[in-house]
gemmi code that builds the backbone of each chain (N, CA, C; Angstrom):
import gemmi

chains = {
    "A": [
        ("UNK", (3.842, -22.495, 9.873), (3.511, -21.240, 9.124), (2.432, -20.790, 10.269)),
        ("UNK", (2.578, -19.599, 10.784), (1.546, -18.859, 11.772), (0.200, -18.035, 11.280)),
        ("UNK", (-0.750, -18.353, 11.753), (-1.854, -18.179, 10.655), (-2.888, -17.288, 11.845)),
        ("UNK", (-3.084, -16.536, 11.651), (-4.066, -15.645, 12.631), (-5.471, -15.094, 11.992)),
        ("UNK", (-6.313, -15.734, 13.146), (-8.089, -14.800, 12.707), (-8.620, -14.078, 13.621)),
        ("UNK", (-9.601, -13.331, 12.665), (-10.047, -11.978, 13.819), (-11.966, -12.517, 13.760)),
        ("UNK", (-12.048, -11.522, 14.473), (-13.682, -11.551, 14.617), (-14.306, -12.662, 14.940)),
        ("UNK", (-15.357, -13.193, 13.764), (-16.265, -14.318, 14.330), (-15.091, -15.597, 14.206)),
        ("UNK", (-14.259, -15.195, 13.054), (-13.405, -17.058, 12.870), (-12.089, -16.904, 14.040)),
        ("UNK", (-11.982, -16.026, 14.929), (-11.284, -15.744, 16.192), (-11.675, -16.716, 17.198)),
        ("UNK", (-12.964, -16.674, 17.262), (-13.969, -17.479, 18.104), (-14.230, -19.119, 17.662)),
        ("UNK", (-13.866, -19.203, 16.811), (-14.488, -20.601, 16.102), (-12.887, -21.071, 16.393)),
        ("UNK", (-11.948, -20.463, 15.936), (-10.716, -21.219, 15.188), (-9.494, -20.867, 16.819)),
        ("UNK", (-9.289, -19.931, 17.536), (-8.579, -19.152, 18.056), (-8.027, -17.879, 17.582)),
        ("UNK", (-7.410, -17.037, 18.409), (-6.453, -16.199, 17.472), (-4.909, -16.400, 16.577)),
        ("UNK", (-5.071, -17.920, 17.163), (-3.811, -17.343, 15.615), (-2.955, -19.408, 16.085)),
        ("UNK", (-3.304, -19.873, 14.842), (-2.650, -21.595, 14.937), (-1.578, -21.603, 14.114)),
        ("UNK", (-0.498, -22.325, 14.402), (0.196, -22.672, 13.896), (0.307, -23.812, 12.786)),
        ("UNK", (0.870, -23.813, 11.281), (0.335, -25.281, 11.005), (1.341, -25.352, 10.202)),
        ("UNK", (2.054, -26.186, 10.015), (3.284, -27.336, 9.854), (3.210, -27.535, 8.335)),
        ("UNK", (4.257, -26.931, 7.295), (4.542, -27.626, 6.034), (3.625, -26.201, 5.319)),
        ("UNK", (3.698, -24.755, 5.961), (2.448, -24.099, 5.307), (3.116, -23.130, 4.371)),
        ("UNK", (5.007, -23.195, 4.278), (5.408, -22.708, 3.167), (5.063, -23.459, 1.884)),
        ("UNK", (5.521, -22.397, 0.920), (5.127, -23.311, -0.562), (4.004, -23.753, -1.060)),
        ("UNK", (2.981, -23.403, -0.208), (1.622, -23.598, -0.128), (1.006, -22.171, -1.366)),
        ("UNK", (-0.273, -22.198, -1.645), (-1.362, -21.284, -1.939), (-1.775, -20.939, -0.774)),
        ("UNK", (-2.494, -19.529, -0.747), (-3.324, -18.995, -0.021), (-5.033, -19.718, 0.124)),
        ("UNK", (-5.415, -20.576, -1.197), (-6.427, -21.129, -1.490), (-6.307, -22.323, -0.633)),
        ("UNK", (-4.628, -23.092, -1.212), (-4.392, -24.266, -0.265), (-4.617, -24.509, 0.923)),
        ("UNK", (-4.231, -23.267, 1.478), (-4.004, -23.375, 3.037), (-5.746, -23.004, 3.613)),
        ("UNK", (-6.295, -21.946, 2.976), (-8.004, -21.731, 3.231), (-8.422, -23.380, 2.645)),
        ("UNK", (-8.726, -24.446, 2.065), (-8.866, -25.465, 1.534), (-8.509, -26.782, 3.051)),
        ("UNK", (-7.048, -26.587, 3.670), (-6.975, -26.800, 4.314), (-7.533, -26.840, 6.040)),
        ("UNK", (-7.363, -25.246, 6.196), (-8.534, -25.418, 7.233), (-9.589, -25.604, 7.220)),
        ("UNK", (-10.265, -25.510, 6.173), (-12.172, -26.077, 5.872), (-12.211, -27.598, 6.035)),
        ("UNK", (-10.493, -27.900, 6.072), (-10.974, -29.909, 6.354), (-10.816, -30.016, 7.843)),
        ("UNK", (-10.006, -29.458, 8.203), (-9.579, -29.392, 9.895), (-11.006, -28.395, 10.507)),
        ("UNK", (-11.418, -27.857, 9.993), (-12.488, -26.916, 10.924), (-13.616, -26.827, 10.106)),
        ("UNK", (-14.512, -28.057, 10.099), (-15.579, -27.634, 8.608), (-16.666, -26.722, 9.496)),
        ("UNK", (-16.498, -26.908, 10.685), (-17.784, -26.124, 11.716), (-17.607, -24.420, 11.037)),
        ("UNK", (-16.163, -24.200, 10.767), (-15.865, -22.996, 10.353), (-15.790, -22.094, 9.038)),
        ("UNK", (-15.910, -23.261, 7.886), (-16.331, -23.502, 6.335), (-17.061, -22.333, 5.978)),
        ("UNK", (-17.805, -21.699, 6.280), (-18.528, -20.438, 5.687), (-17.635, -19.707, 6.071)),
        ("UNK", (-17.011, -19.062, 7.353), (-16.667, -18.098, 7.337), (-15.553, -18.219, 6.966)),
        ("UNK", (-14.649, -19.201, 6.805), (-13.335, -19.015, 5.990), (-13.480, -18.765, 4.996)),
        ("UNK", (-14.822, -19.365, 4.012), (-14.767, -19.089, 2.586), (-14.902, -17.540, 2.224)),
        ("UNK", (-16.259, -17.031, 3.175), (-16.240, -15.519, 3.081), (-14.813, -14.538, 3.651)),
        ("UNK", (-14.136, -15.061, 4.122), (-13.068, -14.050, 4.672), (-11.990, -13.856, 3.405)),
        ("UNK", (-11.367, -12.448, 4.061), (-10.191, -11.997, 2.804), (-8.834, -12.356, 4.047)),
        ("UNK", (-8.057, -12.804, 3.042), (-7.056, -13.145, 3.239), (-5.999, -11.915, 3.178)),
        ("UNK", (-5.043, -12.100, 4.120), (-3.768, -11.263, 3.983), (-2.270, -11.656, 4.557)),
        ("UNK", (-1.908, -11.021, 3.622), (-0.146, -11.290, 3.549), (1.012, -10.337, 4.060)),
        ("UNK", (1.550, -10.150, 4.675), (2.561, -8.834, 4.611), (1.246, -7.402, 4.805)),
        ("UNK", (0.404, -7.665, 5.803), (-0.307, -6.746, 5.677), (-1.080, -6.008, 4.481)),
        ("UNK", (-0.775, -6.711, 3.462), (-1.879, -6.688, 1.992), (-3.011, -7.854, 1.492)),
        ("UNK", (-4.276, -7.351, 1.240), (-4.911, -8.360, 1.002), (-4.723, -9.126, -0.437)),
        ("UNK", (-4.531, -10.816, -0.086), (-4.256, -12.129, -0.934), (-5.023, -12.314, -1.462)),
        ("UNK", (-4.919, -12.213, -2.919), (-5.901, -13.621, -3.793), (-5.355, -14.709, -3.175)),
        ("UNK", (-6.233, -15.563, -3.460), (-6.115, -17.146, -3.308), (-4.686, -18.154, -3.828)),
        ("UNK", (-4.352, -17.478, -5.477), (-3.377, -17.941, -5.690), (-2.034, -17.150, -5.618)),
        ("UNK", (-2.360, -16.782, -4.431), (-0.931, -15.966, -4.117), (-0.022, -17.073, -3.366)),
        ("UNK", (1.073, -17.607, -3.784), (2.358, -18.471, -3.185), (2.571, -18.235, -1.771)),
        ("UNK", (3.227, -18.312, -0.723), (3.323, -18.164, 0.251), (4.705, -19.052, 0.797)),
        ("UNK", (5.353, -18.123, 0.936), (7.092, -18.640, 2.018), (6.870, -19.299, 3.271)),
        ("UNK", (7.982, -19.956, 3.783), (7.942, -20.470, 5.307), (7.893, -19.209, 5.843)),
        ("UNK", (8.142, -17.962, 5.405), (8.152, -16.991, 6.819), (7.194, -16.216, 6.641)),
        ("UNK", (6.834, -16.218, 5.546), (5.080, -15.334, 5.765), (4.093, -15.663, 6.720)),
        ("UNK", (3.619, -14.806, 7.358), (2.546, -15.279, 8.202), (0.918, -14.897, 7.394)),
        ("UNK", (0.005, -15.465, 7.729), (-1.533, -15.404, 6.639), (-2.370, -15.485, 7.684)),
        ("UNK", (-3.001, -13.938, 7.532), (-3.987, -13.892, 8.408), (-5.719, -13.346, 7.309)),
        ("UNK", (-6.211, -14.580, 8.220), (-7.966, -14.332, 7.133), (-8.749, -13.060, 8.096)),
        ("UNK", (-9.544, -12.590, 7.611), (-10.276, -11.648, 7.732), (-11.436, -11.406, 7.511)),
        ("UNK", (-12.491, -11.957, 8.314), (-14.195, -11.934, 7.794), (-14.686, -10.600, 7.584)),
        ("UNK", (-15.773, -10.382, 6.914), (-16.380, -9.451, 6.344), (-15.987, -7.912, 7.338)),
        ("UNK", (-16.068, -6.901, 7.426), (-15.601, -6.291, 8.159), (-16.891, -5.229, 8.365)),
        ("UNK", (-16.751, -4.646, 9.136), (-18.103, -3.472, 9.545), (-17.559, -2.736, 10.704)),
        ("UNK", (-17.445, -1.165, 10.072), (-17.490, -0.108, 11.003), (-18.580, 1.061, 11.563)),
        ("UNK", (-18.057, 1.802, 12.090), (-19.353, 2.824, 12.076), (-21.112, 3.068, 13.421)),
    ],
    "B": [
        ("UNK", (-7.050, 22.716, 2.348), (-7.176, 21.151, 2.416), (-6.451, 20.371, 3.459)),
        ("UNK", (-6.867, 19.757, 4.830), (-6.846, 18.842, 5.557), (-7.289, 17.467, 5.400)),
        ("UNK", (-6.707, 16.468, 6.216), (-7.882, 15.005, 5.823), (-7.054, 14.355, 7.295)),
        ("UNK", (-7.682, 14.322, 7.923), (-7.585, 13.500, 9.478), (-8.732, 12.274, 9.840)),
        ("UNK", (-7.903, 11.222, 9.689), (-8.253, 10.111, 9.867), (-7.721, 9.459, 11.255)),
        ("UNK", (-8.386, 9.569, 12.308), (-7.793, 8.824, 13.392), (-8.374, 7.764, 14.200)),
        ("UNK", (-7.663, 6.357, 15.024), (-7.980, 5.167, 15.720), (-7.838, 5.783, 16.709)),
        ("UNK", (-9.142, 5.731, 17.511), (-9.366, 6.895, 18.738), (-9.279, 5.038, 20.119)),
        ("UNK", (-8.437, 4.796, 21.161), (-8.982, 3.757, 21.913), (-9.419, 3.762, 22.871)),
        ("UNK", (-9.059, 5.630, 23.316), (-10.091, 5.472, 24.827), (-11.283, 6.249, 24.730)),
        ("UNK", (-11.552, 7.623, 24.067), (-12.496, 7.866, 24.555), (-12.700, 9.031, 23.014)),
        ("UNK", (-14.125, 9.327, 22.709), (-14.547, 10.307, 21.198), (-15.166, 10.833, 22.215)),
        ("UNK", (-14.566, 12.398, 21.756), (-15.435, 13.336, 22.593), (-16.039, 14.453, 21.026)),
        ("UNK", (-17.031, 14.075, 21.392), (-17.350, 14.872, 19.115), (-17.760, 16.471, 19.465)),
        ("UNK", (-18.004, 17.041, 20.648), (-17.630, 18.141, 20.714), (-16.314, 18.846, 20.135)),
        ("UNK", (-15.498, 17.937, 20.697), (-13.912, 18.224, 21.037), (-13.868, 18.358, 19.306)),
        ("UNK", (-13.989, 17.252, 18.645), (-13.862, 16.995, 16.881), (-14.365, 17.908, 16.233)),
        ("UNK", (-15.613, 18.291, 16.624), (-16.068, 19.694, 16.145), (-15.720, 20.870, 15.897)),
        ("UNK", (-15.381, 21.412, 17.194), (-14.223, 22.698, 17.511), (-13.168, 22.385, 16.929)),
        ("UNK", (-12.070, 21.235, 17.183), (-11.492, 21.240, 15.756), (-11.823, 21.464, 14.463)),
        ("UNK", (-12.648, 20.754, 13.999), (-12.868, 21.083, 12.600), (-13.381, 22.564, 12.355)),
        ("UNK", (-14.348, 22.921, 12.857), (-15.113, 24.438, 13.038), (-13.443, 25.176, 12.817)),
        ("UNK", (-12.755, 25.122, 13.877), (-11.402, 25.945, 13.719), (-10.890, 25.903, 12.198)),
        ("UNK", (-10.425, 24.904, 11.786), (-9.800, 24.185, 10.696), (-10.337, 24.811, 9.616)),
        ("UNK", (-11.765, 25.297, 9.423), (-12.709, 24.960, 8.270), (-13.191, 26.803, 8.256)),
        ("UNK", (-12.018, 27.792, 9.046), (-12.730, 29.193, 8.740), (-12.378, 30.066, 7.553)),
        ("UNK", (-13.518, 30.487, 6.939), (-13.012, 30.661, 5.262), (-14.854, 29.647, 4.761)),
        ("UNK", (-14.806, 28.810, 5.298), (-15.591, 28.084, 4.516), (-17.198, 27.840, 4.434)),
        ("UNK", (-18.269, 27.361, 4.277), (-19.315, 28.093, 4.389), (-19.879, 26.851, 5.066)),
        ("UNK", (-19.810, 25.752, 5.061), (-20.476, 24.818, 5.738), (-19.592, 23.591, 5.869)),
        ("UNK", (-20.535, 23.307, 7.436), (-19.339, 21.723, 8.024), (-20.727, 20.878, 7.704)),
        ("UNK", (-20.553, 19.702, 7.890), (-21.447, 18.810, 7.885), (-20.888, 17.166, 8.762)),
        ("UNK", (-21.731, 16.876, 9.707), (-20.943, 16.004, 11.145), (-21.998, 14.695, 10.833)),
        ("UNK", (-21.567, 13.906, 11.014), (-22.287, 12.763, 11.425), (-21.410, 12.072, 12.879)),
        ("UNK", (-22.529, 11.672, 13.788), (-21.623, 10.771, 15.155), (-22.736, 9.547, 15.205)),
        ("UNK", (-21.854, 8.587, 15.098), (-22.812, 7.743, 15.094), (-22.430, 6.683, 16.670)),
        ("UNK", (-23.436, 6.393, 17.087), (-23.917, 6.323, 19.108), (-23.854, 4.463, 18.541)),
        ("UNK", (-23.167, 3.873, 20.110), (-23.609, 2.340, 20.496), (-25.038, 2.891, 20.542)),
        ("UNK", (-25.721, 1.354, 20.453), (-27.295, 1.260, 20.409), (-27.349, 0.572, 21.883)),
        ("UNK", (-28.460, 0.825, 22.504), (-28.689, 0.170, 23.373), (-29.711, -1.316, 23.157)),
        ("UNK", (-29.980, -1.437, 21.798), (-30.703, -2.428, 21.484), (-30.552, -2.808, 20.523)),
        ("UNK", (-30.033, -4.207, 20.183), (-30.100, -5.277, 19.042), (-31.122, -4.918, 18.298)),
        ("UNK", (-30.847, -5.450, 16.844), (-31.822, -5.276, 16.238), (-33.019, -6.197, 16.607)),
        ("UNK", (-32.902, -7.531, 17.489), (-33.392, -8.818, 18.159), (-34.402, -8.041, 19.170)),
        ("UNK", (-34.259, -6.690, 19.440), (-35.089, -6.149, 20.483), (-34.189, -6.260, 22.017)),
        ("UNK", (-32.921, -6.969, 22.199), (-32.123, -7.509, 23.346), (-31.302, -6.252, 23.637)),
        ("UNK", (-31.630, -6.307, 25.104), (-30.622, -5.044, 25.758), (-29.327, -5.498, 25.375)),
        ("UNK", (-28.568, -4.456, 24.901), (-27.077, -3.905, 24.746), (-26.155, -3.144, 25.826)),
        ("UNK", (-24.967, -4.030, 26.257), (-24.335, -3.165, 27.424), (-23.208, -2.157, 26.537)),
        ("UNK", (-22.888, -3.025, 25.705), (-21.867, -2.432, 24.743), (-21.395, -3.119, 23.460)),
        ("UNK", (-20.795, -2.310, 22.914), (-20.599, -3.155, 21.252), (-18.710, -2.715, 21.558)),
        ("UNK", (-17.981, -3.824, 20.905), (-16.836, -4.367, 20.948), (-16.192, -4.410, 19.925)),
        ("UNK", (-15.084, -3.251, 19.211), (-14.937, -2.796, 17.837), (-13.319, -3.801, 18.315)),
        ("UNK", (-12.922, -5.085, 17.160), (-11.486, -5.577, 17.529), (-11.150, -4.829, 15.972)),
        ("UNK", (-9.713, -4.267, 16.401), (-9.359, -3.717, 14.736), (-7.789, -4.986, 14.645)),
        ("UNK", (-7.299, -4.398, 13.517), (-6.351, -4.839, 12.807), (-5.162, -3.925, 12.896)),
        ("UNK", (-4.160, -4.274, 13.585), (-2.997, -3.568, 13.730), (-2.158, -2.092, 12.945)),
        ("UNK", (-2.488, -2.899, 11.646), (-2.058, -2.209, 10.345), (-3.403, -1.681, 9.687)),
        ("UNK", (-3.830, -2.614, 9.175), (-4.736, -2.256, 8.059), (-6.144, -1.618, 8.418)),
        ("UNK", (-6.395, -1.028, 9.994), (-7.266, -0.458, 10.448), (-7.177, 0.858, 10.322)),
        ("UNK", (-6.346, 1.149, 10.626), (-5.584, 2.861, 10.337), (-5.646, 3.386, 9.001)),
        ("UNK", (-5.068, 2.165, 7.736), (-4.739, 2.471, 6.813), (-5.955, 2.406, 6.258)),
        ("UNK", (-7.133, 1.733, 6.661), (-8.879, 1.738, 6.134), (-9.225, 3.289, 6.248)),
        ("UNK", (-9.071, 3.570, 7.669), (-9.549, 4.738, 8.456), (-9.006, 6.159, 6.935)),
        ("UNK", (-7.443, 5.668, 6.352), (-7.119, 7.140, 5.658), (-7.532, 6.930, 4.283)),
        ("UNK", (-7.676, 5.778, 4.015), (-7.580, 5.599, 1.981), (-9.351, 5.991, 2.105)),
        ("UNK", (-10.002, 5.942, 3.178), (-11.436, 5.967, 3.390), (-11.244, 7.985, 3.036)),
        ("UNK", (-10.980, 8.371, 3.859), (-11.182, 10.046, 3.762), (-10.041, 10.880, 3.201)),
        ("UNK", (-8.904, 9.942, 2.467), (-8.346, 10.836, 1.211), (-9.363, 10.241, 0.100)),
        ("UNK", (-9.711, 9.499, 0.083), (-10.918, 9.170, -1.096), (-12.006, 10.153, -1.402)),
        ("UNK", (-12.528, 10.199, -0.649), (-13.412, 11.365, 0.012), (-12.960, 13.248, -0.198)),
        ("UNK", (-11.878, 13.100, 0.243), (-11.785, 14.139, -0.135), (-11.015, 14.345, -1.381)),
        ("UNK", (-10.496, 13.719, -2.058), (-10.341, 13.679, -3.568), (-11.638, 13.692, -4.276)),
        ("UNK", (-12.584, 13.268, -3.793), (-14.210, 13.094, -4.695), (-14.956, 14.442, -4.596)),
        ("UNK", (-14.732, 14.804, -3.530), (-15.832, 16.162, -3.134), (-15.007, 17.381, -3.460)),
        ("UNK", (-15.619, 18.093, -3.653), (-15.401, 19.808, -3.497), (-15.510, 20.284, -2.450)),
        ("UNK", (-15.016, 19.098, -1.087), (-14.450, 19.740, 0.260), (-12.812, 20.485, 0.848)),
        ("UNK", (-13.312, 20.787, 1.630), (-11.782, 21.404, 1.997), (-11.099, 20.622, 3.097)),
        ("UNK", (-12.112, 20.466, 4.060), (-11.379, 19.007, 5.108), (-12.194, 17.822, 5.971)),
        ("UNK", (-11.771, 16.951, 5.766), (-12.537, 15.991, 6.237), (-11.663, 15.673, 7.518)),
        ("UNK", (-12.603, 15.005, 7.848), (-12.170, 14.291, 9.670), (-12.994, 13.298, 9.993)),
        ("UNK", (-12.093, 12.118, 10.164), (-12.666, 11.077, 10.739), (-12.494, 10.374, 11.664)),
        ("UNK", (-12.936, 10.631, 12.733), (-12.442, 9.494, 14.434), (-13.094, 8.015, 14.293)),
        ("UNK", (-12.803, 7.703, 14.618), (-13.150, 5.671, 14.955), (-12.919, 5.634, 16.019)),
        ("UNK", (-13.625, 4.725, 16.688), (-12.905, 4.112, 18.869), (-13.026, 2.573, 17.599)),
        ("UNK", (-11.855, 2.433, 18.801), (-12.129, 0.853, 18.762), (-12.073, 0.380, 20.351)),
        ("UNK", (-12.177, -1.153, 20.295), (-12.447, -1.435, 21.920), (-13.679, -1.395, 22.317)),
        ("UNK", (-13.430, -1.279, 23.511), (-15.565, -1.295, 24.721), (-15.856, 0.222, 24.405)),
        ("UNK", (-17.182, -0.195, 23.500), (-18.211, 1.233, 23.487), (-19.295, 0.864, 24.460)),
        ("UNK", (-19.396, 1.361, 25.520), (-20.650, 1.241, 26.160), (-21.525, 1.678, 25.151)),
        ("UNK", (-22.954, 1.478, 25.504), (-24.238, 1.713, 24.973), (-24.348, 3.246, 24.993)),
        ("UNK", (-24.671, 3.943, 24.044), (-24.841, 5.464, 23.905), (-23.627, 6.276, 23.928)),
        ("UNK", (-22.461, 6.241, 24.156), (-21.403, 6.250, 23.828), (-21.189, 6.575, 22.295)),
        ("UNK", (-20.362, 7.276, 21.590), (-19.685, 7.534, 20.464), (-18.878, 6.617, 19.813)),
        ("UNK", (-19.248, 6.231, 18.625), (-18.167, 5.081, 18.328), (-17.486, 5.882, 17.025)),
        ("UNK", (-18.543, 6.602, 16.103), (-17.563, 7.165, 15.073), (-18.285, 8.910, 14.558)),
        ("UNK", (-17.320, 9.674, 14.139), (-16.898, 10.796, 14.267), (-16.754, 11.476, 12.308)),
        ("UNK", (-17.484, 11.814, 11.713), (-17.365, 11.787, 10.332), (-18.080, 13.240, 9.905)),
        ("UNK", (-17.105, 14.130, 9.089), (-17.148, 15.370, 9.057), (-16.522, 16.192, 8.156)),
        ("UNK", (-17.044, 16.975, 7.561), (-16.640, 17.366, 5.631), (-16.954, 18.987, 6.518)),
        ("UNK", (-16.025, 19.781, 6.000), (-15.806, 20.840, 6.108), (-15.943, 21.421, 4.359)),
        ("UNK", (-16.745, 22.436, 3.696), (-16.648, 22.786, 2.159), (-17.014, 24.482, 1.922)),
        ("UNK", (-16.927, 24.757, 1.103), (-17.539, 26.893, 0.567), (-19.017, 26.048, 0.762)),
        ("UNK", (-19.247, 24.948, 0.063), (-21.054, 25.502, -0.073), (-21.414, 23.894, 0.475)),
        ("UNK", (-22.670, 24.119, 0.896), (-23.150, 22.919, 2.152), (-23.645, 21.742, 1.055)),
        ("UNK", (-23.865, 21.172, -0.221), (-24.394, 20.291, -0.868), (-22.886, 19.536, -1.036)),
        ("UNK", (-21.310, 19.954, -0.913), (-20.081, 19.067, -1.249), (-20.092, 18.052, 0.118)),
        ("UNK", (-20.590, 19.105, 1.199), (-20.425, 18.736, 2.504), (-20.785, 17.560, 3.059)),
        ("UNK", (-22.646, 17.828, 2.818), (-23.440, 16.787, 2.690), (-22.715, 15.383, 2.364)),
        ("UNK", (-22.885, 14.889, 0.931), (-22.324, 14.357, 0.192), (-21.186, 13.292, 0.924)),
        ("UNK", (-20.028, 14.453, 0.759), (-18.826, 13.766, 1.574), (-19.344, 12.935, 3.384)),
        ("UNK", (-20.061, 13.976, 3.417), (-20.215, 13.018, 4.833), (-21.040, 12.253, 4.934)),
        ("UNK", (-21.939, 11.628, 3.890), (-22.893, 10.942, 3.943), (-21.810, 9.324, 3.036)),
        ("UNK", (-21.069, 10.038, 1.930), (-20.167, 8.638, 1.423), (-19.204, 8.525, 2.487)),
        ("UNK", (-18.417, 9.027, 3.426), (-17.544, 8.424, 4.631), (-18.661, 7.386, 5.557)),
        ("UNK", (-19.731, 7.747, 5.373), (-20.200, 7.103, 6.461), (-20.432, 5.320, 5.531)),
        ("UNK", (-21.081, 6.031, 4.005), (-21.491, 4.535, 3.892), (-20.338, 3.612, 3.613)),
        ("UNK", (-19.005, 4.356, 3.029), (-17.628, 3.310, 3.491), (-17.263, 2.957, 4.616)),
        ("UNK", (-17.565, 3.936, 5.401), (-17.146, 3.130, 6.798), (-17.661, 1.844, 7.264)),
        ("UNK", (-19.299, 2.093, 7.138), (-19.543, 0.926, 7.376), (-19.519, -0.441, 6.852)),
        ("UNK", (-19.013, -0.527, 5.931), (-19.011, -1.728, 4.528), (-17.547, -1.695, 4.663)),
        ("UNK", (-16.246, -0.997, 4.420), (-14.938, -1.284, 4.443), (-13.886, -0.632, 5.642)),
        ("UNK", (-14.803, -0.167, 6.527), (-13.436, 0.503, 7.283), (-13.643, -1.341, 8.273)),
        ("UNK", (-11.945, -1.309, 8.503), (-11.119, -2.629, 9.408), (-11.764, -2.815, 11.003)),
        ("UNK", (-12.806, -3.393, 11.290), (-13.152, -3.934, 12.356), (-14.263, -4.788, 12.406)),
        ("UNK", (-13.935, -5.680, 13.282), (-15.151, -6.697, 13.694), (-15.359, -6.025, 14.482)),
        ("UNK", (-16.899, -5.976, 14.329), (-18.127, -5.631, 16.026), (-18.977, -6.732, 16.245)),
        ("UNK", (-19.229, -6.547, 17.679), (-19.929, -7.419, 18.257), (-20.698, -6.873, 19.850)),
        ("UNK", (-22.207, -6.790, 19.382), (-22.777, -6.405, 20.437), (-22.791, -7.665, 21.794)),
        ("UNK", (-22.011, -6.587, 22.828), (-22.227, -7.896, 24.273), (-23.856, -7.304, 25.184)),
        ("UNK", (-24.132, -8.311, 25.247), (-25.573, -7.709, 26.547), (-26.237, -9.042, 26.888)),
        ("UNK", (-27.723, -8.571, 27.615), (-28.441, -10.343, 28.153), (-28.331, -11.013, 27.396)),
        ("UNK", (-28.446, -10.951, 25.492), (-28.769, -11.908, 24.939), (-27.096, -13.118, 24.621)),
        ("UNK", (-26.251, -12.482, 25.225), (-24.765, -12.943, 24.925), (-24.552, -12.080, 23.936)),
        ("UNK", (-23.357, -12.716, 23.107), (-22.577, -12.188, 22.288), (-22.617, -12.182, 20.675)),
        ("UNK", (-22.916, -11.128, 20.227), (-23.473, -11.279, 18.728), (-22.604, -10.444, 17.645)),
        ("UNK", (-21.809, -10.939, 17.087), (-20.964, -10.437, 15.723), (-21.757, -9.538, 14.800)),
        ("UNK", (-21.642, -8.691, 14.506), (-22.464, -7.885, 13.440), (-22.346, -7.263, 12.302)),
        ("UNK", (-22.585, -7.720, 10.961), (-21.806, -7.575, 9.851), (-22.731, -6.945, 8.587)),
        ("UNK", (-22.197, -5.895, 7.695), (-22.694, -4.952, 6.927), (-23.788, -5.571, 6.519)),
        ("UNK", (-24.833, -5.074, 6.706), (-26.776, -5.656, 5.991), (-26.782, -5.142, 4.132)),
        ("UNK", (-27.533, -6.200, 3.816), (-27.473, -5.685, 2.384), (-27.964, -4.110, 2.313)),
        ("UNK", (-28.708, -3.801, 3.240), (-29.034, -1.938, 2.790), (-27.704, -1.413, 2.758)),
        ("UNK", (-26.663, -2.017, 4.214), (-24.855, -0.939, 4.144), (-24.325, -1.098, 2.777)),
        ("UNK", (-24.335, -2.088, 2.122), (-23.976, -2.671, 1.121), (-24.535, -1.762, -0.198)),
        ("UNK", (-25.872, -2.035, -0.581), (-26.195, -1.057, -1.489), (-26.390, 0.134, -0.984)),
        ("UNK", (-26.299, 0.853, -0.217), (-25.735, 2.278, 0.368), (-24.255, 2.546, 0.023)),
        ("UNK", (-23.161, 1.612, -0.161), (-22.080, 1.928, -0.146), (-21.856, 1.649, -2.386)),
        ("UNK", (-22.473, 1.129, -2.530), (-22.590, 0.950, -3.793), (-23.058, 1.804, -4.467)),
        ("UNK", (-23.687, 2.919, -4.414), (-24.393, 3.662, -4.629), (-23.300, 4.634, -5.193)),
        ("UNK", (-22.261, 4.994, -4.531), (-21.036, 5.661, -4.870), (-20.300, 4.677, -6.344)),
        ("UNK", (-20.705, 3.903, -6.838), (-19.785, 3.553, -7.618), (-18.384, 2.751, -7.559)),
    ],
}
model = gemmi.Model(1)
for chain_id, residues in chains.items():
    chain = gemmi.Chain(chain_id)
    for i, (resn, *xyz) in enumerate(residues, 1):
        res = gemmi.Residue()
        res.name, res.seqid = resn, gemmi.SeqId(i, " ")
        for name, pos in zip(("N", "CA", "C"), xyz):
            atom = gemmi.Atom()
            atom.name, atom.element = name, gemmi.Element(name[0])
            atom.pos, atom.b_iso = gemmi.Position(*pos), 0.0
            res.add_atom(atom)
        chain.add_residue(res)
    model.add_chain(chain)
structure = gemmi.Structure()
structure.add_model(model)
structure.setup_entities()
């Protein structure tokens, strides 16, 4: 599964990473896996919204192997 | 009624945006606009060379449209215009133009205020200041969130 990051998360984890076996897991489970793999980015990961198929996704949402997952840190325009 | 929500990659010309809004607003009695500029100094007092606005390939444009449309529906305005830069904006240059036209001034004032409060906290951008102290991510402050929450 491909996971993309933006903002401060991209600084910490890179723009994109490939997580093996991500399909059939929930958004929340992937988030927890990433926190375990990258404890330095735990706070930013917990504050970020997840996005699947261009829509904000709840942590309970189940992912398929074809889904791309994105994590969006807090946003700010203006 | 018109609603414009535009993501600008290269350069934002506030005078051009105002001219277009004024042209659209024939017959109205008021236009209120806000222009946000890239600050030359950070909150800590360090010199800032530029503001870099990272955006999302689909959600950013959608967020601008959602905010502009909600504004048009909420207030008694004839026209709403939002133009927001992405990419690198040198200090002193415009980041955002938010304008509204209406028959009477109060609706246009409220609409512009509402646009900016939501853009500051909900427009899908990740901003960082780049300057002498390095690079710092800028996220909404408690005051920004409180301003947004005034609108319920």
